PAFI-176522 format. One record per residue (C-alpha): residue number from 1; residue in one letter; x, y, z. Coordinates in Angstrom, 1 decimal, always signed. Example, Ala and Ser with C-alpha at 12.3 -4.5 7.8 and 13.67 -1.06 7.14 Angstrom:
<rec><k>1</k><r>A</r><X>+12.3</X><Y>-4.5</Y><Z>+7.8</Z></rec>
<rec><k>2</k><r>S</r><X>+13.7</X><Y>-1.1</Y><Z>+7.1</Z></rec>
***
This chain:
<rec><k>1</k><r>M</r><X>+3.9</X><Y>-0.9</Y><Z>+33.9</Z></rec>
<rec><k>2</k><r>S</r><X>+0.2</X><Y>-0.7</Y><Z>+33.9</Z></rec>
<rec><k>3</k><r>F</r><X>-1.7</X><Y>+0.3</Y><Z>+30.8</Z></rec>
<rec><k>4</k><r>G</r><X>-2.8</X><Y>+3.5</Y><Z>+32.5</Z></rec>
<rec><k>5</k><r>K</r><X>+0.8</X><Y>+4.4</Y><Z>+33.2</Z></rec>
<rec><k>6</k><r>L</r><X>+1.7</X><Y>+3.7</Y><Z>+29.6</Z></rec>
<rec><k>7</k><r>V</r><X>-0.9</X><Y>+6.1</Y><Z>+28.4</Z></rec>
<rec><k>8</k><r>S</r><X>+0.2</X><Y>+8.7</Y><Z>+30.9</Z></rec>
<rec><k>9</k><r>A</r><X>+3.8</X><Y>+8.2</Y><Z>+29.7</Z></rec>
<rec><k>10</k><r>L</r><X>+2.9</X><Y>+8.6</Y><Z>+26.1</Z></rec>
<rec><k>11</k><r>L</r><X>+1.0</X><Y>+11.8</Y><Z>+27.0</Z></rec>
<rec><k>12</k><r>D</r><X>+4.0</X><Y>+13.0</Y><Z>+29.0</Z></rec>
<rec><k>13</k><r>D</r><X>+6.3</X><Y>+12.3</Y><Z>+26.1</Z></rec>
<rec><k>14</k><r>S</r><X>+4.0</X><Y>+14.2</Y><Z>+23.8</Z></rec>
<rec><k>15</k><r>E</r><X>+4.0</X><Y>+17.2</Y><Z>+26.2</Z></rec>
<rec><k>16</k><r>K</r><X>+7.8</X><Y>+17.2</Y><Z>+26.2</Z></rec>
<rec><k>17</k><r>F</r><X>+8.0</X><Y>+17.0</Y><Z>+22.5</Z></rec>
<rec><k>18</k><r>L</r><X>+5.6</X><Y>+19.9</Y><Z>+22.2</Z></rec>
<rec><k>19</k><r>A</r><X>+7.8</X><Y>+22.0</Y><Z>+24.5</Z></rec>
<rec><k>20</k><r>F</r><X>+10.8</X><Y>+21.1</Y><Z>+22.4</Z></rec>
<rec><k>21</k><r>A</r><X>+8.9</X><Y>+22.0</Y><Z>+19.2</Z></rec>
<rec><k>22</k><r>R</r><X>+8.1</X><Y>+25.4</Y><Z>+20.7</Z></rec>
<rec><k>23</k><r>Q</r><X>+11.7</X><Y>+26.0</Y><Z>+21.6</Z></rec>
<rec><k>24</k><r>C</r><X>+12.8</X><Y>+25.0</Y><Z>+18.1</Z></rec>
<rec><k>25</k><r>S</r><X>+10.1</X><Y>+27.3</Y><Z>+16.6</Z></rec>
<rec><k>26</k><r>R</r><X>+11.5</X><Y>+30.3</Y><Z>+18.6</Z></rec>
<rec><k>27</k><r>K</r><X>+15.0</X><Y>+29.5</Y><Z>+17.5</Z></rec>
<rec><k>28</k><r>K</r><X>+13.8</X><Y>+29.1</Y><Z>+13.8</Z></rec>
<rec><k>29</k><r>E</r><X>+15.0</X><Y>+25.5</Y><Z>+13.8</Z></rec>
<rec><k>30</k><r>N</r><X>+12.2</X><Y>+24.4</Y><Z>+11.5</Z></rec>
<rec><k>31</k><r>A</r><X>+13.4</X><Y>+20.9</Y><Z>+10.5</Z></rec>
<rec><k>32</k><r>L</r><X>+13.9</X><Y>+19.9</Y><Z>+14.1</Z></rec>
<rec><k>33</k><r>M</r><X>+10.6</X><Y>+21.6</Y><Z>+15.1</Z></rec>
<rec><k>34</k><r>L</r><X>+8.8</X><Y>+19.5</Y><Z>+12.4</Z></rec>
<rec><k>35</k><r>S</r><X>+10.3</X><Y>+16.3</Y><Z>+13.8</Z></rec>
<rec><k>36</k><r>Y</r><X>+9.0</X><Y>+17.1</Y><Z>+17.3</Z></rec>
<rec><k>37</k><r>C</r><X>+5.6</X><Y>+18.0</Y><Z>+15.9</Z></rec>
<rec><k>38</k><r>R</r><X>+5.4</X><Y>+14.6</Y><Z>+14.2</Z></rec>
<rec><k>39</k><r>A</r><X>+6.5</X><Y>+13.0</Y><Z>+17.5</Z></rec>
<rec><k>40</k><r>V</r><X>+3.6</X><Y>+14.8</Y><Z>+19.3</Z></rec>
<rec><k>41</k><r>F</r><X>+1.1</X><Y>+13.2</Y><Z>+16.8</Z></rec>
<rec><k>42</k><r>F</r><X>+2.7</X><Y>+9.7</Y><Z>+17.1</Z></rec>
<rec><k>43</k><r>G</r><X>+2.7</X><Y>+9.8</Y><Z>+20.9</Z></rec>
<rec><k>44</k><r>A</r><X>-0.6</X><Y>+11.5</Y><Z>+21.5</Z></rec>
<rec><k>45</k><r>W</r><X>-2.6</X><Y>+9.5</Y><Z>+19.0</Z></rec>
<rec><k>46</k><r>S</r><X>-1.0</X><Y>+6.3</Y><Z>+20.2</Z></rec>
<rec><k>47</k><r>A</r><X>-2.2</X><Y>+7.2</Y><Z>+23.8</Z></rec>
<rec><k>48</k><r>L</r><X>-5.7</X><Y>+7.8</Y><Z>+22.6</Z></rec>
<rec><k>49</k><r>E</r><X>-5.9</X><Y>+4.8</Y><Z>+20.4</Z></rec>
<rec><k>50</k><r>G</r><X>-4.4</X><Y>+2.6</Y><Z>+23.1</Z></rec>
<rec><k>51</k><r>W</r><X>-6.8</X><Y>+3.9</Y><Z>+25.7</Z></rec>
<rec><k>52</k><r>I</r><X>-9.8</X><Y>+3.3</Y><Z>+23.5</Z></rec>
<rec><k>53</k><r>N</r><X>-8.7</X><Y>-0.2</Y><Z>+22.7</Z></rec>
<rec><k>54</k><r>Y</r><X>-8.0</X><Y>-0.9</Y><Z>+26.4</Z></rec>
<rec><k>55</k><r>V</r><X>-11.4</X><Y>+0.3</Y><Z>+27.5</Z></rec>
<rec><k>56</k><r>G</r><X>-13.1</X><Y>-1.6</Y><Z>+24.7</Z></rec>
<rec><k>57</k><r>T</r><X>-11.2</X><Y>-4.8</Y><Z>+25.4</Z></rec>
<rec><k>58</k><r>S</r><X>-11.8</X><Y>-4.5</Y><Z>+29.2</Z></rec>
<rec><k>59</k><r>F</r><X>-15.6</X><Y>-4.2</Y><Z>+28.7</Z></rec>
<rec><k>60</k><r>A</r><X>-15.5</X><Y>-7.0</Y><Z>+26.1</Z></rec>
<rec><k>61</k><r>R</r><X>-13.9</X><Y>-9.3</Y><Z>+28.7</Z></rec>
<rec><k>62</k><r>T</r><X>-16.1</X><Y>-8.4</Y><Z>+31.7</Z></rec>
<rec><k>63</k><r>D</r><X>-19.5</X><Y>-7.1</Y><Z>+30.6</Z></rec>
<rec><k>64</k><r>R</r><X>-21.8</X><Y>-10.1</Y><Z>+30.3</Z></rec>
<rec><k>65</k><r>T</r><X>-24.6</X><Y>-7.9</Y><Z>+28.9</Z></rec>
<rec><k>66</k><r>L</r><X>-22.7</X><Y>-7.4</Y><Z>+25.6</Z></rec>
<rec><k>67</k><r>S</r><X>-23.9</X><Y>-9.3</Y><Z>+22.5</Z></rec>
<rec><k>68</k><r>Q</r><X>-21.5</X><Y>-11.5</Y><Z>+20.7</Z></rec>
<rec><k>69</k><r>Y</r><X>-21.4</X><Y>-8.9</Y><Z>+17.9</Z></rec>
<rec><k>70</k><r>E</r><X>-20.5</X><Y>-6.1</Y><Z>+20.3</Z></rec>
<rec><k>71</k><r>V</r><X>-17.7</X><Y>-8.2</Y><Z>+21.8</Z></rec>
<rec><k>72</k><r>S</r><X>-16.4</X><Y>-9.0</Y><Z>+18.3</Z></rec>
<rec><k>73</k><r>F</r><X>-16.4</X><Y>-5.3</Y><Z>+17.4</Z></rec>
<rec><k>74</k><r>L</r><X>-14.6</X><Y>-4.3</Y><Z>+20.5</Z></rec>
<rec><k>75</k><r>T</r><X>-12.0</X><Y>-7.1</Y><Z>+20.1</Z></rec>
<rec><k>76</k><r>E</r><X>-11.7</X><Y>-6.5</Y><Z>+16.4</Z></rec>
<rec><k>77</k><r>K</r><X>-12.9</X><Y>-9.9</Y><Z>+15.1</Z></rec>
<rec><k>78</k><r>R</r><X>-14.5</X><Y>-10.1</Y><Z>+11.7</Z></rec>
<rec><k>79</k><r>I</r><X>-18.2</X><Y>-10.7</Y><Z>+11.3</Z></rec>
<rec><k>80</k><r>E</r><X>-19.1</X><Y>-12.5</Y><Z>+8.1</Z></rec>
<rec><k>81</k><r>I</r><X>-22.2</X><Y>-13.7</Y><Z>+6.3</Z></rec>
<rec><k>82</k><r>D</r><X>-21.7</X><Y>-17.0</Y><Z>+4.4</Z></rec>
<rec><k>83</k><r>D</r><X>-23.3</X><Y>-18.1</Y><Z>+1.1</Z></rec>
<rec><k>84</k><r>R</r><X>-26.4</X><Y>-19.4</Y><Z>+3.0</Z></rec>
<rec><k>85</k><r>G</r><X>-26.9</X><Y>-16.0</Y><Z>+4.6</Z></rec>
<rec><k>86</k><r>L</r><X>-25.7</X><Y>-17.2</Y><Z>+8.0</Z></rec>
<rec><k>87</k><r>I</r><X>-23.8</X><Y>-14.8</Y><Z>+10.2</Z></rec>
<rec><k>88</k><r>S</r><X>-20.6</X><Y>-15.8</Y><Z>+12.0</Z></rec>
<rec><k>89</k><r>I</r><X>-17.8</X><Y>-14.4</Y><Z>+13.9</Z></rec>
<rec><k>90</k><r>T</r><X>-14.4</X><Y>-15.5</Y><Z>+12.7</Z></rec>
<rec><k>91</k><r>K</r><X>-11.0</X><Y>-15.6</Y><Z>+14.4</Z></rec>
<rec><k>92</k><r>Q</r><X>-9.6</X><Y>-13.3</Y><Z>+11.8</Z></rec>
<rec><k>93</k><r>D</r><X>-8.9</X><Y>-9.8</Y><Z>+12.9</Z></rec>
<rec><k>94</k><r>D</r><X>-10.8</X><Y>-6.9</Y><Z>+11.4</Z></rec>
<rec><k>95</k><r>Y</r><X>-9.5</X><Y>-3.4</Y><Z>+12.1</Z></rec>
<rec><k>96</k><r>H</r><X>-12.1</X><Y>-0.8</Y><Z>+13.3</Z></rec>
<rec><k>97</k><r>P</r><X>-11.1</X><Y>+2.8</Y><Z>+13.3</Z></rec>
<rec><k>98</k><r>A</r><X>-10.5</X><Y>+4.3</Y><Z>+16.8</Z></rec>
<rec><k>99</k><r>L</r><X>-13.1</X><Y>+7.0</Y><Z>+16.4</Z></rec>
<rec><k>100</k><r>K</r><X>-15.8</X><Y>+4.5</Y><Z>+15.6</Z></rec>
<rec><k>101</k><r>K</r><X>-14.9</X><Y>+2.5</Y><Z>+18.6</Z></rec>
<rec><k>102</k><r>L</r><X>-14.9</X><Y>+5.7</Y><Z>+20.7</Z></rec>
<rec><k>103</k><r>L</r><X>-18.4</X><Y>+6.6</Y><Z>+19.6</Z></rec>
<rec><k>104</k><r>F</r><X>-19.6</X><Y>+3.1</Y><Z>+20.4</Z></rec>
<rec><k>105</k><r>I</r><X>-17.9</X><Y>+3.1</Y><Z>+23.8</Z></rec>
<rec><k>106</k><r>F</r><X>-19.5</X><Y>+6.4</Y><Z>+24.8</Z></rec>
<rec><k>107</k><r>R</r><X>-23.0</X><Y>+5.2</Y><Z>+23.7</Z></rec>
<rec><k>108</k><r>R</r><X>-22.8</X><Y>+1.8</Y><Z>+25.2</Z></rec>
<rec><k>109</k><r>F</r><X>-20.9</X><Y>+2.5</Y><Z>+28.5</Z></rec>
<rec><k>110</k><r>G</r><X>-21.2</X><Y>+6.2</Y><Z>+29.0</Z></rec>
<rec><k>111</k><r>R</r><X>-24.9</X><Y>+6.3</Y><Z>+29.9</Z></rec>
<rec><k>112</k><r>D</r><X>-25.8</X><Y>+6.7</Y><Z>+26.2</Z></rec>
<rec><k>113</k><r>F</r><X>-23.6</X><Y>+9.8</Y><Z>+25.8</Z></rec>
<rec><k>114</k><r>D</r><X>-23.9</X><Y>+11.1</Y><Z>+22.2</Z></rec>
<rec><k>115</k><r>F</r><X>-20.3</X><Y>+12.4</Y><Z>+21.7</Z></rec>
<rec><k>116</k><r>K</r><X>-20.8</X><Y>+13.9</Y><Z>+18.2</Z></rec>
<rec><k>117</k><r>H</r><X>-23.8</X><Y>+16.0</Y><Z>+19.2</Z></rec>
<rec><k>118</k><r>S</r><X>-22.9</X><Y>+16.7</Y><Z>+22.8</Z></rec>
<rec><k>119</k><r>K</r><X>-19.3</X><Y>+17.8</Y><Z>+22.0</Z></rec>
<rec><k>120</k><r>P</r><X>-19.4</X><Y>+18.8</Y><Z>+18.3</Z></rec>
<rec><k>121</k><r>D</r><X>-16.3</X><Y>+21.1</Y><Z>+18.4</Z></rec>
<rec><k>122</k><r>L</r><X>-14.3</X><Y>+18.3</Y><Z>+20.1</Z></rec>
<rec><k>123</k><r>W</r><X>-15.6</X><Y>+15.8</Y><Z>+17.6</Z></rec>
<rec><k>124</k><r>R</r><X>-14.6</X><Y>+18.1</Y><Z>+14.7</Z></rec>
<rec><k>125</k><r>E</r><X>-11.1</X><Y>+18.6</Y><Z>+16.2</Z></rec>
<rec><k>126</k><r>L</r><X>-10.7</X><Y>+14.8</Y><Z>+16.6</Z></rec>
<rec><k>127</k><r>K</r><X>-11.6</X><Y>+14.3</Y><Z>+12.9</Z></rec>
<rec><k>128</k><r>E</r><X>-9.1</X><Y>+17.0</Y><Z>+11.9</Z></rec>
<rec><k>129</k><r>I</r><X>-6.2</X><Y>+15.6</Y><Z>+13.9</Z></rec>
<rec><k>130</k><r>E</r><X>-7.1</X><Y>+12.1</Y><Z>+12.7</Z></rec>
<rec><k>131</k><r>A</r><X>-6.8</X><Y>+13.3</Y><Z>+9.1</Z></rec>
<rec><k>132</k><r>I</r><X>-3.4</X><Y>+15.0</Y><Z>+9.9</Z></rec>
<rec><k>133</k><r>R</r><X>-2.2</X><Y>+11.9</Y><Z>+11.7</Z></rec>
<rec><k>134</k><r>H</r><X>-3.2</X><Y>+9.7</Y><Z>+8.7</Z></rec>
<rec><k>135</k><r>S</r><X>-1.3</X><Y>+12.1</Y><Z>+6.3</Z></rec>
<rec><k>136</k><r>V</r><X>+1.8</X><Y>+11.7</Y><Z>+8.5</Z></rec>
<rec><k>137</k><r>V</r><X>+1.6</X><Y>+8.0</Y><Z>+9.0</Z></rec>
<rec><k>138</k><r>H</r><X>+0.4</X><Y>+7.2</Y><Z>+5.5</Z></rec>
<rec><k>139</k><r>P</r><X>+1.6</X><Y>+10.0</Y><Z>+3.2</Z></rec>
<rec><k>140</k><r>R</r><X>+0.4</X><Y>+10.0</Y><Z>-0.4</Z></rec>
<rec><k>141</k><r>S</r><X>+3.3</X><Y>+12.2</Y><Z>-1.4</Z></rec>
<rec><k>142</k><r>R</r><X>+6.7</X><Y>+13.1</Y><Z>+0.0</Z></rec>
<rec><k>143</k><r>E</r><X>+5.6</X><Y>+16.6</Y><Z>+1.0</Z></rec>
<rec><k>144</k><r>Q</r><X>+2.3</X><Y>+15.5</Y><Z>+2.5</Z></rec>
<rec><k>145</k><r>G</r><X>+3.8</X><Y>+13.6</Y><Z>+5.4</Z></rec>
<rec><k>146</k><r>T</r><X>+6.1</X><Y>+16.4</Y><Z>+6.5</Z></rec>
<rec><k>147</k><r>K</r><X>+3.6</X><Y>+19.2</Y><Z>+6.7</Z></rec>
<rec><k>148</k><r>V</r><X>+2.7</X><Y>+19.4</Y><Z>+10.4</Z></rec>
<rec><k>149</k><r>S</r><X>+2.6</X><Y>+22.8</Y><Z>+12.1</Z></rec>
<rec><k>150</k><r>L</r><X>+3.2</X><Y>+23.7</Y><Z>+15.7</Z></rec>
<rec><k>151</k><r>E</r><X>-0.4</X><Y>+24.8</Y><Z>+16.0</Z></rec>
<rec><k>152</k><r>E</r><X>-1.6</X><Y>+21.4</Y><Z>+14.7</Z></rec>
<rec><k>153</k><r>A</r><X>+0.7</X><Y>+19.6</Y><Z>+17.2</Z></rec>
<rec><k>154</k><r>E</r><X>-0.7</X><Y>+21.7</Y><Z>+20.0</Z></rec>
<rec><k>155</k><r>K</r><X>-4.2</X><Y>+21.0</Y><Z>+18.9</Z></rec>
<rec><k>156</k><r>C</r><X>-3.5</X><Y>+17.3</Y><Z>+18.7</Z></rec>
<rec><k>157</k><r>Y</r><X>-2.1</X><Y>+17.2</Y><Z>+22.2</Z></rec>
<rec><k>158</k><r>E</r><X>-4.9</X><Y>+19.2</Y><Z>+23.7</Z></rec>
<rec><k>159</k><r>T</r><X>-7.7</X><Y>+17.4</Y><Z>+21.8</Z></rec>
<rec><k>160</k><r>V</r><X>-6.3</X><Y>+13.9</Y><Z>+22.8</Z></rec>
<rec><k>161</k><r>L</r><X>-5.9</X><Y>+15.0</Y><Z>+26.4</Z></rec>
<rec><k>162</k><r>T</r><X>-9.5</X><Y>+16.4</Y><Z>+26.5</Z></rec>
<rec><k>163</k><r>T</r><X>-10.9</X><Y>+13.2</Y><Z>+24.9</Z></rec>
<rec><k>164</k><r>I</r><X>-9.1</X><Y>+10.9</Y><Z>+27.3</Z></rec>
<rec><k>165</k><r>N</r><X>-10.3</X><Y>+12.9</Y><Z>+30.3</Z></rec>
<rec><k>166</k><r>L</r><X>-13.9</X><Y>+12.9</Y><Z>+28.9</Z></rec>
<rec><k>167</k><r>L</r><X>-13.7</X><Y>+9.1</Y><Z>+28.5</Z></rec>
<rec><k>168</k><r>K</r><X>-12.5</X><Y>+8.8</Y><Z>+32.1</Z></rec>
<rec><k>169</k><r>E</r><X>-15.3</X><Y>+11.1</Y><Z>+33.3</Z></rec>
<rec><k>170</k><r>K</r><X>-18.1</X><Y>+9.5</Y><Z>+31.3</Z></rec>
<rec><k>171</k><r>I</r><X>-17.1</X><Y>+5.9</Y><Z>+31.6</Z></rec>
<rec><k>172</k><r>F</r><X>-15.3</X><Y>+5.6</Y><Z>+34.9</Z></rec>
<rec><k>173</k><r>D</r><X>-16.6</X><Y>+8.8</Y><Z>+36.7</Z></rec>
<rec><k>174</k><r>Q</r><X>-13.0</X><Y>+10.0</Y><Z>+37.1</Z></rec>
<rec><k>175</k><r>Q</r><X>-11.2</X><Y>+13.2</Y><Z>+36.4</Z></rec>
<rec><k>176</k><r>V</r><X>-7.5</X><Y>+13.4</Y><Z>+35.6</Z></rec>
***
């Protein structure tokens, strides 16, 4: 399965989970609805994060105009400064948040597209769903990780789909 097909499959799964969540909501099956809403977040965010990482890694491997530091950022390698003040790139991994990579990819490969200022509402929605996703994946309390509404799941799916389409449009001149 190609990576593009995997991303599409994750988005398809999220769409199905969203439909199931809506059905459960109508039937007042709140516990099951909540499970489906969380599944929407897991699938949709995984599709987005996977696509961002795929695009970044692809450019890191093929674009010879990238600096060694840009390549290390896109491939999540740590940049360190030693005791003598010399900078080096290590083999050690260094996690970079998906949205920071997204901003860089748009700026570097999307004809200097300024995502935050060109699409402020979409950027705000991405930050909101990222915060909800983090509360589900890394809850600080038992209650925090279970509070995902149907509206938030719908927003997550639509925001991720819009962002992936924007990436395809700005980076690859494609529409889905």
